[in-house]
PAKOLDREN-743434 format. One record per residue: z, y, x of N, C-alpha, C in turn. Coordinates in steps of 0.05 Angstrom, whole numbers, plus 5000, padded with zeros to 4 digits. Atoms other than C-alpha are relative to their C-alpha. Layout:
PAKOLDREN-743434
ZYXZYXZYX
...
//
This chain:
PAKOLDREN-743434
500349915028505456264925501549814982
498550165018510156024871498449924975
501450085025507355614813502249914981
497850065018512055614754499649754983
500050235017513855004715500150084971
500049925029511955094642502049834985
497950145013518054914603499149834976
501050145024514154704541498649745008
501750234992509754214581501449805017
498950184980514153914634503050014999
497150004998521353704643500950185023
499049824979525654164685501049845023
498750124977528154014754502949934993
497150055000534853674758500950065028
498949924975538154044814503050024998
497250025003545353834817501350025028
498849984974549854044873503050074998
497249944999557054094893500750185023
499649824977556254614948499650294991
500249725009557755334928498050165017
501749844983553755594987497049964995
502850045006547155324960499450074971
500649915028544855714899497449874991
502550115012539655434852497850215002
502349834999532655704861498950044972
500949965027531056014794499350294994
500749735009528256614758501050024971
499049955027529656904690498949794980
501150195019525056394656500349715009
499550274993527655774690499649935029
500350104972527355354753497150005008
502749994990521255424797499749825025
500650144975517955024851500150205023
499849844976519255304921497949905020
501850074979514555314980501449995027
498750014974516455115051499150235017
500749774982516155625108497349955014
502550014986509655785144500449855027
502850025010505255475170499649764982
500350255015506654865127498250034976
501849985023503255125063497050015008
502849984991496855285101498949725007
500850274993496654575128499649834975
500250155025497954275060497550064984
502349925016492154665030497349975015
502450044985487154485084498349784987
501850195012480954115059500249735014
499750264987481853365072497549915014
502350124986477352995121498649804982
501550185018471852615084500649705007
499950294997472351865074497249895005
502750114995466651405095499949704994
500550295006463650725079497249935010
502550094990458050335113498649824980
501550155019452550045070499749715009
500350284993451649285066497649945019
502350044982444849345102500350145026
499349874975448249735158498150235008
501949784994443250305152501150284992
499149755011447250845116503050024998
497249945006454051155116500150194976
499649815021456451485053502650145006
497749834995461352065063501050114974
498849915025466052235006501850245005
498149785002469152914996502149924980
497850075018475952854964501750244994
498349785008480753294927502550015017
497549964985486853574960502349894982
497750085016493853454933499550104971
500449915028493253474856502250204992
498049825011496854004817501949854982
498150125019502953854775498849984972
501350015027498654004714498449754997
501550255001494253414732501849774995
498150225004500252954737501250014972
498849985027502553224670498249904978
501650135021496652904634501549764989
498650235012499052374585499749755017
499950254985500951714618501449794984
498750225013502551044588500849795021
499050214982506750524624500249744985
500250245016504849844598499649755017
500350274988505949144626499450025030
500449984971506249374699497850195008
502149814994500449864693500850284992
499849735008500250614689497250114995
502849925008494150884652500050284988
500549745014491251534627498649944974
501350075025489851444553497650174993
502349835006484852014554497449875009
502550104989479851654598500049705004
499950294996482050914597499849935030
499950064972483150944672502850015011
497349994988488950954721501250274996
498649755002494151494713499450185024
500649824978493052114755501849965024
498250054977499051924798499149775017
501050234985495151314820497150015008
502849984992488251574834499650255017
500949774984485352024888497150054992
502649935009479352364858498150085023
502149914981472952424899498350214987
501349765011469053064890497150035009
502749974991462552964927499249775019
500850204982458352484968497350085013
502549954985452752505020499449755015
500950244986448651975055499250085029
500549954972448551965131498649765013
501350224987443351525166501449915025
498750104976446351075220498350075024
501749934978440351245263500350305009
499549724994442651975263498650194981
501249805018440452615231502150114981
498149865018443653075180500649834976
499350135025447452805121498750134977
501449895024443952885054501950004976
498249995022448553134999498749924974
500950085026447952844929500950214980
499349805020447653364874501549884977
498350095022453153274822500550244982
499349785018455153684761502350175011
497849834991459654274775502749904990
497450095007466854074777500349704998
500050295002465153334782502349885016
498150174985470452834802499649724991
500650275006469652094807501849815016
498450204987472951454830498549735001
501050284998471550714847497249985009
502750034990465150794888499649715010
500550274992461850124902497049975008
502750054990455649954944498749774984
501650235010450149524913499649815023
500450194978448948884952497750065018
502349944983442249134977500350265016
499449764985445349785003498350244992
501749785009440650224963501350194980
498849845021445450494911503049995003
497149995002452750694901500750054971
499049965027455950594833502650165001
497549855001461651054813500750064971
499049935027465951244753500650294999
499849715003465151974733502050074978
498049925020471052294697498850214982
500949815020469352644632502350054981
497849945018473752964579500949774982
499350215019473452354534499849725012
500150274988472751784584498650005027
501350044974469651494647497149904995
502850085002462051444653499249855025
501250144977458250964699497650165009
502249874987453751334747499149845024
501050134976449451094804498550215017
501349824981447251484866498049845017
502250144986440651284899499850115029
500049924972440351284976497450145007
502649894991432951434983499650284989
500549735012432652024935502450185002
497549844999439852254945500650144973
499449905026440352344870501849814985
498250165016445452104820499250034970
500649985029444451934746502049834985
498150135018448651694688498749754988
501050245013447950984663501349944973
498650055026453050974606501350264991
498349785010456951454563502949955009
497250024991464551544571501449764988
499050245013465950824551501349805019
499050204981468250474615503049974997
497150065002475050134610500949915028
499150064973478250164679503149985001
497150025001485450024658501149805019
499050214982486049394701498750005027
501449994975481549584758497650194998
502349825001474749904772498449964975
501550055025471749574710497049955005
502950054994465049434746499749805022
500750204980461748884786497049985002
502950014997454748894815498949714996
501550255000449848334800499049965029
500750054972447947994866497250105007
502749904994440548214860499850304998
499949705001442748944853498450124977
501649895022438849004788501850144979
498349885020444949234749502949915005
497250064997452349144737501149874974
498450095022457248784692502450184999
497949815001462249284667501849944975
498150025023468449294622499950274985
500349765016467749784565502050004977
498449975024471850044507498449884977
501550125022469849614446499150214980
501149815020465449974397501750004975
498449975024469250244338503049945004
497150064995476050164371501850174983
498349835016478850744332502250135016
497849854987485051154346502249805008
497850164991491150884381502049954978
497950065020496650554340502150234999
497949815002501851034314502749865004
497550134993508250824348502350204997
497949805004512151444327501749954975
498550065025514451144260502649875007
497450144996521650904253499649705003
500350294997522550184276500849864974
499450165023522849644223502349815005
497850184993528249264261500550015029
499349994972531449134328498049845017
501550164981527948884390501849785011
498350224993530648194407498649835021
500950194980529847764469502249785001
498150224997533147084480499049805020
500750214981533346544532501849764993
498550235010535545854508500449795022
499250194979538845504567497749935019
502350044982532545594610500250205022
499749814977533245884680497450155004
502349834997528446464687500750255016
499349764984530446924745497650195002
502149815001526447564743500750235019
499649774983525748104796499850264984
499949745014526348844778497350124998
502649895004519348974754500250274985
500049745013517449674731497950004977
502149935020513549934670499349774982
500550245017514349314626499750094971
499949965029513049264552502849994991
497249995009519249424513500449944971
499750055029517749324439497349954988
502550065014512549174387498050235002
501849784997509649874393498649995027
501350034974508349764467497949785000
501950225002504949114451497450094986
502449905014500349464402498450185017
501449824982498650004453498649845022
501250164979497349474506497449874989
502450125012492449104460497850214996
502049805006489049754441498650095026
501349884976487850034511498949795020
500950194980486949394550497949804990
502250175011482049034504497350115009
502649914989475149074536497749824989
502550145006468048874518498350005025
501850014977463848624576497250074992
502749905006457048944579498349975026
501949994978450948824623498550264999
501349744998448349494647497949985022
502150004979441549454683499550285010
500849744990439150014728497750114984
502249925017432950024684500149824975
500050165024432949804612502550044983
497849975019437749724554502449835007
497550154996444949494558500349794978
499550215020447348864522502949905003
497350104998454348604505500049715010
499650274991457047964537502449894986
497750125013461447534493501450184981
498349855019467047814450502250155015
497949854986472448314467502549835005
497550134993478948094500501650175019
498449864980484648324543499449885027
501150114975480848204608501550125023
498549914977485248244669498349995026
501750024976479648084718497349874993
502750115004472147934720498649995027
501550024975467747694777497449854995
502650135003460347524778499649805023
500550204980458446884815497950105020
502049914980454346974879497149954992
502850045008448146694845499450164975
500549835023449047174786499849854973
500450165025449146614733502549994983
497550055014456546594715501950245004
497849814998462647034703502649845001
497350104999469746844724501850214987
498449815015474547164675502949904997
497250055007482047204667500750174976
499649875026483847374595502949954991
497250035009491147504574500049944970
499750065029493647254507502950014993
497350005010499747284464501249725002
498049795003505647194464500450145027
499549844976506847764513503049985007
497250014991513347844552501050285005
498749744994518248424560501449995027
498550024975520848174627498349965024
501950034978514648064670497550164994
502549855005508148454680497749834990
502250145012501448274651498849785017
501050204983499447874712501349734996
498550255005504547344690500049934971
500250075028502847344616498449744997
501850235005499746724585497150095002
502849914995492346734604498249765001
502150204997485946344601498350095024
501849964977481946294666497549844994
502450145010474846124645497550095015
502649934990467746104670498150024976
502049975022462446374622497250055013
502649914991455046474627499750294993
500349725005452047164620499550074971
500049945029451747094545502950014990
497250015008459347004543500949734991
499350275009459146264526501749865022
498250144981464945874559498749745009
501150244989462145344605502149835015
497950154987468545144640502750154998
497349885001476045264630501549915025
498750064975479345314698503049954996
497150025004486445404673500850124974
498649895024490645504611502850065009
497549934987496445874642502150094980
497949925018503045934605501350265010
498449784990507946514610501549915025
498850074974510446514682502450195006
497649844996517346824676502349845012
498050174989521046254709499549925029
500550064971518546284781502650035015
497449994984524446134828500150265016
499749744987527246734865499250005030
500849984971525746534939497150115002
502649874997519746914967497749815002
502250194998515646294980499649854974
500450135026516246094907497550104986
502449935015510046094864500049864973
500450135026507845914794498549745004
501550255000505345214780497250054987
502749975011498045104761498250155019
501949874983491745404790500750305004
499649724994492546074825498050085022
501949894981488346524870497249894995
502750115007482046294833497950215009
502149834989475746574866497449855001
502550124994468446464877499849965030
500650044971466546154944497850195007
501949784994462946734977497349915011
502550084987457746325014498649784985
501350215016455645854958499150134974
501149875025451645994894502050034978
498149985022457045824843502049775004
497950204994463045444871502750144998
497349905003470245574850501849905022
497950094982476145534897502650114990
497349915008483545574881502049825014
497850164989490245304902502049934979
497950085019495844934867502449905017
497650094987503044824888500449704996
499550295001504944104903503049945000
497150034999512444224905501450134976
498949875024513344504835500350305003
499849714995512745204865502650095011
497349934990519845174891500349925029
499850074972520545224967502649855007
497550154994527544924962499749704996
500550295004524444254941498749895025
501350124976523043815002497249904994
502750095004515643685009498450035026
501749984976510643545065497650184993
502249845008505043865025501050214980
499149785017506644544994497750084981
502349915016499744754970497549835006
502650144996493044404960497850194990
502249835007486544794959497849824989
502150155014481044554912497450164999
502649875006473644704903498649844977
501650135021468944564845497450154996
502649875002461544704843498849984972
501450015025457144864783498449744999
499449905027455844574732502949954991
497250025006463444454736500849754984
499550255015463143754706501449795016
498750204983465743364766502950055003
497249954994472943274787500250195023
499649824977475543824833500349855026
499850134974475043664907502250135016
498049894982481243754951498750095026
501249904975479144195009501949965024
498050034979485644195050502850004988
497249995007493044045043501550185020
498649814983497844575070502949955000
497150044998504944505095501550264995
498949745007506045245079498650114976
501449885023503945715024497250115008
502749904997496545875018500150305003
500149714995494946565046497250115001
502749895001487446625039497949835014
502350144988480546365057497950215008
502449854992474946695097497749805001
502350185002468346365079497950075021
502049964979462846265130497349884992
502550145007457445745115500849724991
499550265011456745025091502149845016
498250164983460744745150502350165012
497949844987465445315168501550184979
498349825015471245645132502750015015
497449974988477945905156502150034978
497949995020484245775115502650075014
497449914989490946115128502349924981
497650065016497945915106502350145014
497749864989504646255115502649894987
497450075010512046115107502050225007
498449764996516646705097502649945015
497450064987523246375119499850025030
500350014971520646285190498050205010
502149824992515246825190497849865015
502050174986510546265211497350014986
502750005011503046275202498449785014
501950204989497845725211497250074991
502849955007490345825213498449745006
501550254998485645235201497050055000
502950015002478345125214499349764983
500750225018475544705157497049994996
502850055006468744405141499849944971
500150055029467544485066498149774993
501850235006462043955070501449735005
498450244995467343455095502950074994
497349915008473543645055502249805006
497750174998480443365063501650035026
498549964976482443585132499250275013
500649754986482644185178501249995028
499149994972483544335252501650255004
498349774996489244795271498850175023
500949814980486645405308502250175012
497949814992492745845310502649934986
497350015011500245765300501650225013
498749764989504446385308502050124981
498349835016509846845284498350244991
501949795009505847325240501150285004
499149734993510347905260499550075029
500549964971508347815333497450155004
502349834998503648395345498649965027
501250034973502548265420498049775001
501650244997499647575410498349944975
501750045023495547685347497149965010
502750054989488747365363497850144985
502049875016485147775311499049824977
501150145023481247555249497050005001
502950025001474147345235498850254989
501549775010469447935227498349914977
501750075023465847935160497950214995
502149825009459548245133499049914973
501050085027456548255063497549825004
502550165000451447695051498150124980
502049895018445347775007501150064972
498849965026449747724945502250225001
497949804998454448264971502749905005
497450134996460047774986500749995029
499250014972464047805051500049725012
500050254986462547225098500350055030
499749974971463947095171497450085013
502449924984459347405222499849825024
500450194978456646875270498350135021
501849934980453346975336497249884994
502850085007445746865337499649705002
500350294998446446135360501849844981
498450135020451545985306502449845011
497850164989456645675354502650155001
497649834998461546255353500250194977
499549805021464646735303501150255014
498949754990465847465318502750054988
497249955009473147665314500750295007
499049734995476548345309503049995000
497149994999483648505327501150275005
498749754996488649065330500650075029
499649954971490048975404502650145007
497449884994497449165404501049915027
498850064974500349215474502350205004
497849824994506349545506499050285005
501149744993501850105530498750154977
501349875023498750235462498449794984
501650175016494249945409497150055006
502849984991487149805433498349794986
501650195016482649475380497949875018
501950154984477848955406498049854982
501950185012471748545388499749765019
500350244984471147825412498549794985
501250235013468447145396501949765000
498550255002471546485374498149775002
501750244997468245845399500949794979
499350195021468045375339500549725010
499550274990467944755382502649985015
497750024983473544915430502450174990
497949825009477545455393500750225020
499549794980477245895455498950274992
500949735007476546645448499150155025
501049844977472947145492499750294990
500249725007473247905491497250105007
502649864995466648285484500450295006
499649714997469448985480502950064992
497349905007476149345479500050305001
499849705000477650065461501050105027
499549904974477950475524502850125002
497449884995484350715556500150294991
499749735010486851345522498550054974
501549975025482451225460500949794980
499550205021483650885394497449994984
502650035012477050625368499949744984
500150235018476450165308497149954992
502750085008470249785284499650054971
500749965028467150035220498049794991
502050205006461249555222498749905025
501450124978457549085268497049984992
502849965008450049225269498149785009
501750224991447348595303501549755003
498750264999448747855309501749965025
498650044975451047895381502550185003
497749824998456248435368499650205022
500549804978452948915417499750284990
500249735011451749505370501950034977
497849975019457449775329500050284989
499249745010459250345283503050005003
497149994995466250565304501150264990
498549755006471451075286501950045024
498649954975474251385349501750254999
498249774998480151845362501449985027
498250004976484452055421502450174992
497649845005490952425427499350284990
500849735007487253085421497650034982
502549995016480752915386500349864973
499750135026480652775311498149774996
501850225005477452145284497250084992
502749965008469952145280498449745003
501650245000464451625270497950015021
501950034979459951375325498449754998
501450254995454550865340500349945030
499550084972456450485403498249765007
501650214989451650055442501449895025
498450104978455649595488498349975025
501750034977449649535534498750275008
501249744995447950275533501950205011
498549784989450650945551502350074981
497849905017455851375515499249974971
500550035029456551285440498850254988
501349785014452551725393501750094976
498349905021456652165347498450034974
501249975027454952135272501350224984
498549795015460252625247501350185020
498649804983463853235274502350124984
497749905015470253285234501950145019
498349844983475153795260503049944995
497250045002482653815269501050134973
499149895025485753905199502550165002
497449854997492254195227500250095029
499849904972491054565293502650135006
497349884995497854885284501949815013
498250204988500854235308498849885026
501450114977496054115366501850015026
498449974976501154355417502649845001
497650175001506853895395499749775020
500150224980508553375449501049754987
499350265011509352645436500449805023
499650214979512252075479501649774988
498550235008514651375468502549985018
497650054985521851265489501049724994
498950275003524950585500502950005009
497250024995532150385502501049734989
498950265009536649785487502650054985
497549995014542149665438502049825015
497950134985548749355460499649715006
500550284995546448635453497549945015
502350044983540348745496497350024986
502549995014535048795442498550265007
501749774992529349255464499350164975
500749825022528349855418498250235010
501849784993523550445417499850194977
500649805021521651065379498150205013
501849794990516551625384501350274997
498649754999519652285405497950234998
501749775003516052915380501750255006
498749754993517853595408498150244993
501649775010515454285382498250125022
501849864982509754675413501650205016
498849804982512155065474502849945008
497250064993518854715481500249925029
499350074972521754675551502949935001
497350095001527954265558501850165019
498349854981530554625620500550284991
499749725008529355305590501550024973
499149975028531055175516502449834993
497750175005536354635520499649814976
500350195022537754125464499150134974
501049915026534354195397501449864977
499250165023536654005327497949784996
501850235000533653315317500449844975
500050185023531752895257498949735008
501050284997531052135261499149914973
501150105026526551845207499249715004
500350294993526651085203499849834975
500450195021525550465162500749725012
499250264989529149795176497949794994
501750235004525349145184501549755009
498650254995527748425184498249825018
501450194982525847915238501649755003
498750254993527347205258500049955030
500350044971525747295332500650275013
499249754987529147815376497850115018
502149904982523347835425497850144984
502049875017518448005368501150264990
498849755010523348515340500050225021
499949804979523548865407497350085011
502649924990516048935416499550304997
500449714999514049645434497050065002
502849925000507249965419499950305002
500349714997505750655446497950114982
502049875017501851155404498650235015
501149784984499451595461497050054996
502949975004492151465444499250064971
500649945028492751645370500050304995
500049735010491052295336501850014976
497950005021497152455294500350274988
499549765015497452985241501449934974
498550085024502352985183498450084975
501149935026500352995110502149954979
498050055021503852985043502650125006
497349904995511353055049501149895026
499150124974511652805121502250165013
497849884985517952945160499050145026
501149884975513453135220499450304996
500449725004512353815188502350165011
497749864990519253995213499650095029
500649904973516254065283499250294999
500849725001513454735259502450184997
497649845004520554965246502049985023
498350014976523354825315501849765002
498550244998526154135303498649795018
501150244987525253525347500249784980
500150235019523552885310499849745017
500350284990524852165332498949844978
501450135022519851815289500149705004
499950295001520751085271501649885022
498350154981526550915317500549724989
499950275009526650165313502749934988
497650095013531749885264499849714992
500450285007530849135269502649874991
497850165010535448675230499249715005
500950264990535047995264501849774991
498650245007536947315237499749795022
500150184978538746835292501249734992
499050275003539846085293500449924970
500050085028538246005219501650194983
498449815016542846575197498250204986
501649795014540247075146500450275014
499749744986538847755178502050184986
498449815014542448135124503049945000
497150064999549147785135501350175021
498949814980550048255195498550274999
501649755003546048845167501450245010
498649764993551249385175500650015030
499450014972553249155244497550065017
502449964985546049135269498850284995
501049735006544049785234501550205016
498349824984549850145267499349995029
500750034972548049865335497350135006
502649874997540750085326500350305002
499849715001542650795307501650115024
498449904978547950865361498250005026
501750014976542850655414498050225000
501949785002537751165388501450265006
498549754995543051715390500450035030
499549994972544951535461497550075016
502549964985537651545482499150294999
500949725002535952245456502050195013
498049834987542452535481499749985030
500350044971541352235550497550155010
502549854992534352555552500550305001
499449715000537553235540498550164979
501649855020533053405481501750044974
498349975024538753355430502949975009
497150054996546353375426501249884975
498850165021551152985383500750174976
499249835022552853585340497750094982
502349895015545853715314498049784995
501750235006543053035292500049954970
500250085029540552835223498549744999
501450255005538152175195498650024973
501449995026533052085140498149764997
501950225005528351595107499250004971
501150035027524251425045500349714992
499850275011525450815001502149835014
498050154985528750285044501250165023
498949814981529650835095502150174989
497849855013533751215044502549834998
497850195001538050605034501449995028
498950004973538950585110501650265005
498749744996540751325111502750014988
497450005014546251255060502049825014
498250194987549150655096501050125027
499249894975549251015163502150234996
498049805006552951605132502649884991
497650135010557851135099501649865022
498750174981559350715160500250115028
499849884973558551185220500350304997
499949704998559651905242498050095021
502049934980553451925285498450254993
501849795009549852445242501450214984
498749795015551553115213499250004971
501050015028547452995150497949794997
502150195006542352545117498250094978
501949965021536152595074499049734990
500750265012534952005027498150044977
502049955020528552004987499249734986
501050225016527051514930501149735009
498850244991532050994951501549844979
498350165016536350444922502749975014
497349984988543850454934502049804990
498250205012546949914890498549754996
501650245000544249224903500749814977
499550165024547648924842497950064978
502149945019542049274803497349875007
502350164993536948844840501049725007
498550254994540548174833498449765008
501650244993534647704844498350055025
501449954975532747954913499150295003
501049734994530548594947499050005029
501249984973526348785008499549725011
500450274989526748165053502349814993
497750175008533047885020499149834976
501050175022530947284978502249854986
497850125015537847024959500850174976
499149855023540547234891502850115005
497349884998546847644881502149794999
498050215004550547014860500149815023
500150174976548446644923501150155024
499249844977550347224970501550254990
498649775012555247654931501250195021
498849844980558847894993498050175015
502149854987552348105027499050224983
501049805018549848474966502050234998
497949795003556448844960500350175025
499649854974557249025034497550165008
502449854993550049255040499650244982
500449785019550649734981501750245007
498449764994552550435002501550114976
498549925024554750544930502949905002
497350114997560650094947501850185017
498549844980562650585002499550294996
500549715005561251244968502450175008
497749854992568351454984500250045030
500149974971566651395058497850185010
502149814992560651865058501250275004
498749754995563752465092498250205014
501949804991557352815114498250084976
501749915022552753225069497549824998
502350175004547052825038498250134978
502049905019540653065003498649764988
501350215015538052584950497650114986
502449925014530852654925498849754988
501250245014527552194874497950094981
502149955020521152184834501049904972
499050065027522752204759498749744989
501550235010517451664746499549795021
500350194978518651214806499049734989
501250255009514350594798500449775019
499550214980516950194857502149804990
498150205008520449544843502650035015
497449994987527849624857501150285004
499049734996528150384864499850174975
499949855024529050594793501550275005
498649754996531251334789503049984994
497250035005537851094761501649945025
498650054975539550874831501150265013
499149744989539851594856501950144981
498349875020542951834791502949905002
497450114999548751354795501450055027
498949944974549651454870501050285002
499149735000549952194860502650034984
497549995016555252104806502349905016
497850124984559351664852500850195022
499449814978558852164910501450254989
498849765012560452754865502949944992
497350075009566452384837501949975023
498350024976569052274908500250265015
499849744987568253004926498150045023
501949984977562352914973498350254997
501949785000557553464992497249884996
502550155008551153244957498350184983
502049865017544853544927498049794990
501750205013540553134879497750144987
502549875009533353334866498249794986
501850185015529052994813497350144998
502749885001521553124819498649914974
501350085026518353134749497349875005
502650135002512652654737499349845025
500850134975512752374808500949715001
499550294997512451634825501549965026
498550064975515151294888499250185023
501049814981510751714932499350264985
500349745014510052464916497250105004
502849945000503052704898499450304996
500749735008503053394866500550205023
499749794980502054004911502750144997
497449875004508154334879502349835009
497950194993512453714889500349975030
500050034971510453624961501150245013
499049764988511654344978503050044995
497249965006518354354943501749805016
498550204984520553704978500450105029
499849904973519054015046501850255001
498149775001522754655025502849904999
497250115002528854245006500849895027
499350124975528653855071500650215021
499649804980527854465115502650164995
497649845007533254865078502549845006
497650174997538154285080500649975030
499650044971537154155155500850265013
499249754988537654895171503050054996
497249955007544454935136501949805014
498150214991547554275159499549885027
500550104972544354145227499550245018
500749794981541054755259502350205002
498049795000546455255238502949884997
497450125003552254755234501850065024
498149954978558454935275500749735012
499250254988561054415324502149854983
498050165014565053845294502750035014
497349964989572553905302500749795020
499350234982573353215333497549835003
502350174997566852925358500849715006
499450294996566652165357497749875014
502350114985562051915413499449714992
500450285007562951195389498549984974
501550005025559951385321501349864977
498750135022565051015279501750184984
498349835016569351275223502850005011
//
């Protein structure tokens, strides 16, 4: 069914093409969205599988019904882009392009029995559900015509009730935080008497001026920044919040005075609030997270009891990826203590190019915050997080991007100043990942490590990646020896992840299990008992694809690096009977420092795979073979930067993949296409510019001119001026005159991803058109980096199918095939 785009409400499609054989899809009243061929629309319109969450007391699962793909009319609601945020001014919440609305909930006892639905108003939709620490209630934000209301659903009664009017301010997050005793919440609200938004439609009183006075301030390509005084006024209007204490029973009361609150957290003992409050002067070159800000601790009346940091504008962070701002960062409450702050500070000025033995130092400070901060541990890499356990146990992680190195330390917070190394590894190494400490909510609702009953070991969970597949596991870590032991591993042919651990010994689990043919469902598993007990019975959301085959194929590129990809073939296909198929490769490059890690292969034979959104796998329904995620590693060896040989390695990867599918007999060289999204689109354009391996390409929401991202992109941390040749040679825009295969460009009009501004596709299209290339450029109104609206998703799949039918499936043989793949 076609859904017409209302010209008065929405911008029209930009459908530009230089191919006479492709007529624009239009009617007398303008361009319309098109739908892909059957059975794709039916799959897109299938009701989504519910989401689930386990209560902190491990007694109840809540199951959330959710909306399907939103309509373009929903995305057309007003949206403001301010200081890195996208908000809906109607309800002071996130823009519709950034929220998946939930439409219902029910409570499922872990002991079994039927789920009990919670009655909600007709047409209800809500977001940001959050369990109370005691597991007896779920808070949520209910959407109303004039704002977001705070509601709470009670587990025992399975009833929901409203706690506030439409006053919640969720512009910077959920806007709510439970008190540790579950008696109520601290919420961010719209200040009383805020009034109407500033009128920014009046003529400007003068120019917008920025200046930099001989001060180095390299800035990455952030999106949605403030641009003028009007934006500043709107930011102050919508982002100023009043903290309010909302009890489950009784009257609400304000906490302190309004401010531009970027974050709030209640201390585990419920006595204090940790707040980050932005202040002027704002910046037009960085998002709000880097604005000047006060990080303070207040009591529940709003009185400041401690100032953690007075942060300046942070627009001068060096460009390398391991660079950080100076001063306190990652400020948090220690989860296992009543009211203890923890944070880290750079000891090298925040610049990884400065030689230093200590890069970061982690500090703690307990209430009443009058003593000097205590150094917990010094790190030779950048701080990457803490998992809290108890008075004598915490785990601290650090990482260093240049080497992809990770270190994990066991520390004793009661004896600060040192730590014992537990793990040193390449964090890209999936085969040897030892897993991470399992956590559970404590009495205050904060995540802490889960210890065995005798307290000598910590439970650990891991992904369990192996050559044969990914098999999640549960184990223990001995705190004295550092040795690990497996307690349970997902069975052969199954993919089973842990939702929650129900006892101290790790013998009873709630899991989510799937197989190649069985969709994911929730179970209670007793490691000492019989078969697991099913809690849910979700069905296959896309049975039309159940017959498609899937296999991991492995192959090597010319220099011996091991590569792999997942080959999908349509239902009923027989190679001997049907011969080669038109085939699409859909890929995304990745950078590595270790060839062995880059070549790791993980089979997916135990996974239940069904496409959603604008997935390329929908092409299986149209008779195409798909090589999904053929490995495209770009490897830096012996200290060299990976991208210095990007084109050479990319070409070698693609050529090896082509040779592999042709050798299998499922494809021939005349009917191959390449495609990708974001960095995969960049890859696609480069392969068309530098090889003749493919008949066509599909490039969605990509970047094609790296001079427009001069302070780094993807895993490239050098600036344009430090690596001018690399930036130039990696840009397919430079080689637009060499793209001699048809290319389909698709881009969201409101792309919010750093580095993939829509102008990237616009300018690349202009360059290709100017060189006489065969190119089609589709702009999706209102869409961000990922496409959300039902109309947009359907149209994207229509474009992809139509393009591949014309330039791959029905393409005549090439006049002079080039087996080597070069120009």
